[in-house]
C-alpha positions as CSV (number, residue, x, y, z in Angstrom):
1,M,21.4,7.6,-4.2
2,T,24.3,6.6,-4.9
3,R,28.1,6.4,-4.7
4,K,35.1,4.6,-5.6
5,G,38.8,3.7,-4.9
6,M,40.5,6.8,-6.2
7,T,41.7,9.6,-3.9
8,R,39.6,12.8,-4.4
9,K,39.2,16.2,-2.9
10,G,36.5,16.3,-0.2
11,T,33.5,14.4,-1.4
12,L,30.9,13.3,1.1
13,I,27.1,12.7,1.1
14,R,24.7,15.6,1.7
15,I,21.0,16.0,1.9
16,G,19.7,18.7,4.2
17,G,16.9,21.1,3.0
18,V,14.1,19.9,5.2
19,L,16.0,20.5,8.4
20,M,17.7,23.7,7.4
21,A,14.2,25.1,7.3
22,S,14.1,24.8,11.0
23,G,16.7,27.5,11.2
24,L,19.6,25.5,12.5
25,V,22.9,27.0,11.4
26,L,26.3,25.6,12.3
27,A,29.8,26.4,13.1
28,A,32.1,23.3,13.1
29,C,35.7,23.0,14.1
30,S,37.6,20.0,12.8
31,S,41.1,18.7,13.1
32,T,42.6,15.9,11.1
33,N,44.8,13.2,12.6
34,N,46.2,10.9,9.9
35,S,46.7,7.4,11.3
36,G,49.1,4.9,9.9
37,S,46.6,4.0,7.1
38,G,46.1,7.7,6.3
39,S,42.3,7.1,6.3
40,T,41.1,8.3,9.7
41,S,40.3,11.8,10.5
42,T,39.2,12.9,14.0
43,T,36.6,15.6,14.1
44,T,35.2,17.4,17.1
45,T,32.0,19.3,16.3
46,A,30.9,21.9,18.7
47,G,27.6,23.8,18.6
48,G,27.7,27.3,17.1
49,G,25.3,30.1,16.3
50,G,22.3,31.1,18.4
51,G,19.8,28.9,20.1
52,S,20.1,26.3,22.8
53,A,20.3,22.5,23.2
54,A,16.7,22.4,24.3
55,S,15.4,24.3,21.2
56,A,17.6,22.2,18.9
57,L,16.1,19.1,20.4
58,K,12.6,20.4,20.0
59,A,13.3,21.2,16.3
60,A,14.9,17.8,15.8
61,V,11.8,16.0,17.2
62,A,9.5,18.0,14.9
63,A,11.7,17.3,11.9
64,T,11.8,13.6,12.7
65,T,8.0,13.5,13.0
66,A,7.8,15.1,9.5
67,G,10.5,12.7,8.2
68,Y,8.3,9.7,9.2
69,K,5.6,11.2,6.9
70,G,8.1,11.4,4.0
71,T,9.0,14.2,1.7
72,S,8.2,12.7,-1.7
73,G,5.8,14.4,-4.1
74,T,4.3,13.7,-7.4
75,V,6.1,13.6,-10.8
76,G,5.7,16.8,-12.8
77,P,2.6,16.2,-15.0
78,K,3.5,18.2,-18.1
79,S,3.4,16.3,-21.4
80,R,6.9,15.3,-22.7
81,P,6.4,12.7,-25.4
82,A,8.9,9.9,-25.6
83,A,11.7,10.6,-28.0
84,K,12.0,8.0,-30.7
85,N,14.8,5.7,-31.7
86,K,17.2,6.5,-28.9
87,T,20.1,4.3,-27.6
88,I,21.6,5.1,-24.3
89,A,24.4,3.8,-22.1
90,I,24.0,3.6,-18.3
91,I,27.5,3.6,-16.7
92,S,27.4,2.2,-13.2
93,A,30.3,2.8,-10.7
94,G,29.8,-0.8,-9.7
95,Q,26.8,-3.2,-9.9
96,L,28.2,-5.1,-6.9
97,A,26.7,-2.5,-4.6
98,D,23.0,-1.8,-4.2
99,S,23.8,1.9,-4.2
100,N,24.7,1.6,-7.9
101,S,22.8,-1.5,-9.1
102,V,19.4,-0.3,-8.0
103,P,19.4,3.1,-9.7
104,S,21.1,1.7,-12.8
105,N,18.6,-1.1,-13.1
106,G,15.8,1.4,-12.5
107,A,17.2,3.5,-15.4
108,L,17.3,0.3,-17.6
109,E,13.7,-0.5,-16.7
110,A,12.6,3.0,-17.5
111,A,14.5,3.1,-20.8
112,K,12.7,-0.1,-21.9
113,A,9.4,1.5,-20.8
114,I,10.0,4.6,-22.9
115,G,11.0,2.5,-25.9
116,W,14.7,3.0,-26.0
117,N,17.6,0.6,-26.4
118,A,19.8,0.7,-23.3
119,T,22.9,-1.1,-21.9
120,I,24.5,-1.0,-18.5
121,Y,28.3,-0.7,-18.5
122,D,29.7,-1.9,-15.1
123,A,32.8,-0.2,-13.7
124,Q,33.0,-2.9,-11.0
125,L,33.9,-0.4,-8.2
126,K,37.1,0.4,-10.1
127,P,37.5,4.1,-10.9
128,A,40.1,3.4,-13.5
129,M,37.3,1.9,-15.6
130,Y,35.2,5.1,-15.7
131,A,36.9,6.9,-18.5
132,P,37.3,3.8,-20.8
133,L,33.6,3.0,-20.4
134,V,32.5,6.5,-21.3
135,R,34.7,6.2,-24.4
136,Q,33.2,2.8,-25.1
137,A,29.8,4.4,-25.1
138,I,30.9,7.1,-27.5
139,A,32.3,4.5,-29.8
140,A,29.0,2.7,-29.7
141,H,27.4,6.0,-31.1
142,V,24.8,6.2,-28.3
143,N,22.4,9.2,-28.2
144,G,22.7,9.6,-24.4
145,I,24.8,8.6,-21.4
146,I,23.6,8.3,-17.8
147,L,26.4,8.3,-15.2
148,D,25.6,6.5,-11.9
149,A,27.8,7.7,-9.0
150,I,30.5,8.9,-11.3
151,D,31.3,12.6,-10.9
152,C,32.0,14.7,-13.9
153,D,35.6,15.6,-12.9
154,T,36.6,12.0,-12.8
155,V,35.7,11.7,-16.5
156,K,36.1,15.2,-17.7
157,Q,38.0,14.6,-20.9
158,P,35.8,11.7,-22.1
159,L,32.7,13.9,-21.4
160,E,34.2,16.7,-23.5
161,E,34.5,14.1,-26.3
162,A,30.9,13.0,-25.7
163,K,29.8,16.7,-25.9
164,A,31.7,17.2,-29.2
165,A,30.0,14.1,-30.5
166,G,26.5,15.5,-29.7
167,I,25.8,12.9,-27.0
168,A,23.4,14.0,-24.2
169,V,24.7,13.3,-20.7
170,T,23.0,13.3,-17.3
171,A,23.7,11.6,-14.0
172,M,22.4,9.9,-10.8
173,Y,24.1,10.6,-7.5
174,A,26.9,12.5,-9.3
175,F,27.8,16.1,-9.8
176,D,28.8,18.3,-12.7
177,C,32.2,19.7,-13.3
178,N,31.1,23.2,-12.2
179,D,30.2,22.0,-8.7
180,P,32.6,23.5,-6.1
181,H,33.3,20.0,-4.7
182,A,33.3,18.1,-8.0
183,G,36.0,19.9,-9.9
184,G,35.1,23.5,-9.2
185,G,35.3,24.5,-12.8
186,T,33.2,27.0,-14.7
187,T,32.0,24.7,-17.5
188,S,29.1,22.3,-17.2
189,L,29.4,19.0,-19.1
190,F,26.0,17.6,-18.1
191,S,23.3,18.3,-20.6
192,A,20.7,18.5,-17.8
193,V,20.3,17.3,-14.2
194,T,17.3,15.8,-12.4
195,S,15.0,18.4,-10.8
196,Y,14.0,18.0,-7.2
197,G,11.5,20.7,-7.2
198,A,11.3,24.4,-6.4
199,Q,12.0,23.9,-2.7
200,H,15.5,22.7,-3.5
201,A,17.6,25.3,-5.4
202,N,20.0,22.6,-6.6
203,L,21.2,19.1,-6.1
204,D,23.6,20.4,-3.3
205,A,20.6,21.6,-1.3
206,F,18.6,18.5,-1.8
207,T,21.4,16.3,-0.7
208,E,22.2,18.4,2.4
209,S,18.6,18.2,3.4
210,Y,18.7,14.4,3.3
211,G,21.8,14.4,5.6
212,A,20.1,16.9,7.9
213,D,17.1,14.7,8.4
214,Q,19.5,11.8,9.4
215,A,21.0,14.1,12.0
216,N,17.7,15.3,13.4
217,Y,16.7,11.7,13.9
218,V,19.9,11.0,15.9
219,I,19.5,14.2,17.9
220,A,15.9,13.3,18.7
221,K,16.5,9.7,19.6
222,S,19.6,10.4,21.8
223,N,17.9,13.3,23.6
224,N,20.6,15.4,22.1
225,T,23.4,13.5,23.7
226,A,24.8,11.6,20.7
227,K,28.6,11.0,20.4
228,I,28.9,10.0,16.7
229,I,31.5,8.2,14.6
230,A,30.7,9.3,11.0
231,V,31.9,6.7,8.4
232,Q,32.5,8.4,5.1
233,D,33.7,7.6,1.6
234,P,35.5,10.7,0.3
235,E,35.4,9.6,-3.3
236,F,31.9,10.8,-4.0
237,T,30.6,14.3,-4.0
238,V,27.1,13.2,-3.1
239,L,28.5,11.9,0.2
240,Y,30.3,15.1,0.8
241,Y,27.0,17.0,0.7
242,T,25.2,14.4,2.7
243,L,27.7,14.5,5.5
244,K,27.7,18.3,5.3
245,G,24.0,18.5,5.9
246,F,24.4,15.9,8.7
247,A,27.4,17.6,10.4
248,D,26.0,21.1,10.1
249,T,22.8,20.0,11.9
250,I,24.8,18.2,14.6
251,A,27.0,21.2,15.1
252,A,23.9,23.4,15.6
253,S,22.5,21.1,18.3
254,H,24.6,22.4,21.2
255,G,24.5,18.9,22.6
256,S,25.3,16.1,20.2
257,Q,28.8,15.8,18.7
258,I,30.7,14.1,15.9
259,V,33.7,12.7,17.7
260,A,35.4,11.2,14.7
261,T,35.1,10.9,10.9
262,L,36.5,7.6,9.5
263,D,37.3,7.6,5.7
264,I,36.8,4.4,3.9
265,T,37.2,3.8,0.1
266,Q,35.9,1.4,-2.5
267,E,39.4,-0.2,-2.4
268,D,38.8,-1.0,1.3
269,I,35.5,-2.6,0.4
270,L,37.1,-4.7,-2.4
271,D,40.1,-5.7,-0.2
272,G,37.9,-6.6,2.8
273,N,39.6,-4.0,5.1
274,V,36.5,-2.0,5.9
275,K,35.4,-4.1,8.9
276,T,38.8,-3.9,10.5
277,K,39.0,-0.1,10.0
278,I,35.6,0.4,11.7
279,Q,36.5,-1.9,14.6
280,S,39.7,0.0,15.2
281,E,37.8,3.3,15.2
282,I,35.2,2.0,17.7
283,L,38.0,1.0,20.1
284,R,39.7,4.4,19.6
285,Y,36.5,6.3,20.6
286,P,34.9,4.3,23.4
287,Q,32.6,7.3,24.2
288,A,30.8,6.9,20.9
289,N,27.2,5.8,21.2
290,W,26.2,6.3,17.5
291,I,27.6,5.4,14.1
292,K,26.5,7.0,10.8
293,S,26.9,5.0,7.6
294,P,27.5,6.6,4.2
295,F,25.7,3.9,2.2
296,T,24.0,0.5,2.6
297,Y,27.0,-1.6,1.4
298,A,29.2,0.0,4.1
299,T,26.5,-0.8,6.7
300,T,26.1,-4.5,5.7
301,I,29.7,-5.5,5.1
302,G,31.5,-3.1,7.4
303,I,29.5,-1.5,10.3
304,V,27.3,-4.4,11.4
305,P,30.1,-7.0,11.2
306,A,32.4,-4.6,13.1
307,L,29.9,-4.2,15.9
308,G,29.4,-8.0,16.2
309,A,27.4,-8.6,19.4
310,N,27.5,-4.8,19.9
311,P,28.3,-5.0,23.7
312,N,28.5,-1.2,23.9
313,H,25.0,-0.9,22.4
314,L,26.0,1.6,19.7
315,S,23.1,2.9,17.7
316,V,23.4,3.0,13.9
317,M,22.0,5.5,11.3
318,G,22.0,3.5,8.1
319,G,22.6,4.6,4.5
320,E,20.0,4.8,1.7
321,G,17.7,2.1,3.1
322,F,17.8,-0.7,0.6
323,H,16.1,-4.0,1.7
324,D,19.1,-5.5,3.3
325,E,19.5,-2.5,5.6
326,L,15.8,-2.5,6.3
327,D,16.1,-6.1,7.4
328,L,18.9,-5.1,9.7
329,V,16.5,-2.6,11.3
330,R,14.0,-5.5,11.6
331,Q,16.6,-7.6,13.3
332,G,17.6,-4.8,15.7
333,K,21.1,-4.6,14.4
334,I,20.8,-1.0,13.2
335,T,18.5,1.7,14.5
336,A,17.1,3.6,11.5
337,T,17.7,4.6,7.9
338,N,16.5,7.4,5.7
339,A,15.0,5.5,2.8
340,I,15.1,7.0,-0.7
341,S,13.8,5.2,-3.8
342,S,16.9,4.7,-6.0
343,N,14.7,2.9,-8.5
344,W,12.7,6.2,-8.8
345,T,16.0,8.0,-9.3
346,G,16.8,5.7,-12.3
347,W,13.4,6.5,-13.8
348,A,14.0,10.2,-13.2
349,S,17.3,10.1,-15.1
350,V,15.6,8.7,-18.2
351,D,13.0,11.4,-17.9
352,T,15.7,14.0,-17.7
353,L,17.4,12.6,-20.9
354,N,14.0,12.6,-22.6
355,S,13.5,16.2,-21.8
356,V,16.9,17.0,-23.3
357,F,15.9,15.2,-26.5
358,D,12.6,17.1,-26.5
359,H,14.4,20.4,-25.8
360,Q,12.5,20.9,-22.6
361,K,13.5,21.7,-19.0
362,S,13.7,18.9,-16.6
363,A,10.4,18.2,-14.9
364,D,10.1,17.9,-11.1
365,S,10.9,14.3,-10.3
366,G,9.0,14.4,-7.0
367,I,11.7,12.3,-5.3
368,G,12.1,12.6,-1.5
369,W,12.8,10.3,1.4
370,T,11.2,8.7,4.4
371,L,12.6,7.9,7.8
372,V,12.3,4.2,8.7
373,D,12.9,2.5,12.1
374,A,11.5,-0.5,13.9
375,T,8.2,1.2,14.5
376,H,7.8,3.4,11.5
377,N,7.5,2.6,7.8
378,L,9.2,-0.8,7.9
379,P,8.1,-3.1,5.0
380,T,6.7,-6.5,6.1
381,D,8.7,-8.4,3.4
382,P,12.4,-8.7,4.4
383,N,13.3,-8.8,0.7
384,E,11.4,-5.7,-0.2
385,D,12.9,-2.2,-0.7
386,F,11.0,0.7,0.7
387,T,8.2,1.6,-1.7
388,P,7.0,5.2,-1.9
389,L,3.3,5.8,-2.0
390,V,3.6,7.7,-5.3
391,D,3.1,5.5,-8.4
392,Y,5.9,7.3,-10.2
393,K,6.2,4.7,-12.9
394,A,2.6,5.3,-14.0
395,E,3.1,9.0,-13.8
396,Y,6.2,8.9,-16.0
397,K,4.5,6.7,-18.6
398,K,1.6,9.1,-18.7
399,A,3.8,12.1,-19.2
400,W,5.7,10.2,-22.0
401,G,2.5,9.0,-23.7
402,V,3.5,5.3,-23.5
403,G,1.5,2.3,-22.4
């Protein structure tokens, strides 16, 4: 939701089901040019498959109209009484970033609502701390662990130890060890994953659909003439799938194009290098007229400062749509964002663990997203995150049988 300084195999952000339904299929060609820092890859994306630029634009406009209405549904209503006397650990990749603190704090809030003891363990954006924190939770004899933006393959051995100890594990914005881009193994180490409903076969499809809706917005607003720099953090599988959904849809547009993909890392963020890397990429590709952000923190401390006065008038597709990004939309410094409630994601993770404790399948979380720009869905309070119309907290409490 999401999602850092360790080199990993391809991991991007993907969310694409809503747009894939429009029948856009892609063929993308990419070439990688490692610069001195080894962090920049240049990607040219050409339209592939059937269809035309005009039909792709028409489909993108329709998808954007639907995106303004939002894709969230209601929480699955089946009764799943609150498990008693549970203690859980919520392990955040780094509370410094909204992408991690908002879902982790949401999980903490939900754990208290359901009647459990819960503690947030903060990895401080340092991947080297992931495994020790999982082992710390095991040593504390918790009943359950929620990983926030920590993929299974980065903590595989500790999770095997947790499984041997009978500890239930789930995750937010993270992928199991049997995912092709998060280890590619055959063994699952998560006890269960959050359900995003029957329309999404798995978390991969859900994430690609999210990215596809971002792409459709860019296609629609640029009249299918976008030349895009995609900023990406390759340390997270959720970002791999988000970018995949985005890139596939751009490739199928027969008009818009990703001219470059710039890799940044959590280390770049901690070291303060992210702004300079983005500035250099903008100078390298003067034809670019759009930038896509991987997550809110990259937008606020990297992209917007790099643009400065934005003399070239580059448009920006933001990340998850936390309040600081929404305020940048309000100020005219970024163009739009695809807002998803990460607090809701935190509540859903607790519900998923409760279903594990109750020996039930995960209930449909109802989680979706809503496109936000200067004229659609922008909260009036600059300090307010986007709030879904669904009262998910009340629905979870009803399902759990708590006040």
